[in-house]
Residue, then its C-alpha position, 0 to 999 in steps of 0.5 A: m500500500e502506498m503511503e499517504k503523501g504530504k508536502v510543504v515547501v517554505e521559501k523567502v518571499r519579499g524577505k519573509s518565510t512563506v509557505i509556497r506549497s502545501f499539499s496533504k491527503y486524508p487522513l493528514k491535514f495542514i493548517i497554516p495561519r496567516k498571522v501568528g505573533s508579531s508581524i516582525t517575527d519571521a517564522v511560519w507556523i504549520y499545524s499538522l492534524t489527523y482527521g478525527g484526532g487519531i490514527v487507525s490500524g494500518d494508516s500510513i502517513s508520509v510528509e516531506f518538508t523543504i525549508g529554504d535558505g534563511c527561512t524559519a518554520v515551526l511544525t506542531t500538531q493538535s492536542s494529542t495524536k491517538v493511535y487506536k487499537s490495531l487489527g491483527s498485526k497491522c501497524s500504524e506509521q508516520v514518516l517525516e522527512a525534512r531538508i533544512g537549507s543554509g541559515a534556516l531553522f526548523v522546529v518540530i514540536p509534536d504533542p504527545v502520541t497516546c497509544f490505546s491498548t494493543a496499538r502498534y505504532s511506528q514513527k520515523q523522522v529523517f532530517r537533512v541539514v547543512s553546516d549552518s542549518s538549525l534544528i530543534i526536535v521534541d520527541w515524546f509520548t504518553s500512556g494516557r491521562h492519569e488524572s482521569g484514571e485512564k491507563w492506555d497501554f501499547e504492545l509496540y511503539r517505535s520512534s526513530n530520529c535520523i539526522f544527516a549532514e551534507g553527503n549523507q553523513p550520519v550526525f545522529l541516529d536514534t531509535i527507541i522501541f517499547s514493547l510488552s517486555p518492556l524493552v528499550v533500545m537506543l542507538i546513537c552514532l555521532 
């Protein structure tokens, strides 16, 4: 099954960071507000949503970002992304790939991923930077809203972050896997 593709391109237009291309396909949607904060701030805010606030068994979402030279972009999501119960061995997956240009800043601040019982979820983020690019990533999840007495568990959760410099040189490779055992694996290569 081909993954659902999304694409966002940010370039300088009249000296300001501007989204010049935005495409998404169900279940993914982008919201790009016209004005966020002070008019002197040169940053594009991009909200990534999934219809119904969640991902269901077997959903595959893929998105590509291109942040042009000298641009600033911030990517965030809706409250929390819920991963609903898997059917059989189907796994929900999300893949984000980003190219960050010279003198550009890309900030990725997702809200927590909440996995329902028996959910299977895989997330991969690949960033390609140049020597003077800047990148900020927050990668986290939650097992439920404990103050409400909810305890959502999961069988499989995998999150991978890979950062490559020019010439496909690995700068940072990290994978975290949680399963019933509970097994945690982290790989870091510098």
